[in-house]
C-alpha angles and dihedrals in degrees: 000000000000136000096243105177091008103072091175086067093051118148142105127241118202120190111231103176140006125214115216126213090270093057095253118138122226118197121231136189130193109219122221134188085238107062093211088061094054108112123242121240132231141041098310134210131172119228119198118203121211136188124186089353092303124118108238106171145351122218126190113214140169109253090217090063100036118208131296118270090236108048111245136147147176106244116239108268093018134090102207123099112238125193119210113254103285091211090055092051095050085080122071114287133174136201139197136189110243103201113081117188117230096167131039124175088350093304127113111249101164142034121273107238116232120240088254092054090049091050093049094048091049091052092049093047093048090050089059092063118087116253092246089060092046097049115110098217114065097339119198116258112262111213112249129159152129123287109254094246092050090048091053091049090050092048092051093048092048090053093053101033121105116229090212132067123223 
């Protein structure tokens, strides 16, 4: 879905899973000529990892699979599994899921945050990134990627998906 003549409504929606009449989910991917633009399957969530109140990585995972006990990911645009620095993770670290549902099946299940709450959360989250990641000129790369299980599911679907409809 795109905004076409309504640029204020710009955006792209990519279907990642379909629920059948029996309540079973079926993963989907949308192929692209550019592999980085191929959609990821599943019911997705983003987990942010922190250490000493500093954001250190974000990992997209399928909530049906959960995340690996030892944090690891496949960086976006790559195809190699990377474990987080084991030395770094010997210290205490925390994580939180970033996506909070407010609607489910068309019904409200959470509170709508006010604009003030959104602004405050944004400020707090930005403060948790190191200054070299926040800088506007040549920022440091912030580690983001797919959970290994989600990456493997995506790779299998890409191998079997047809690029043509009908």
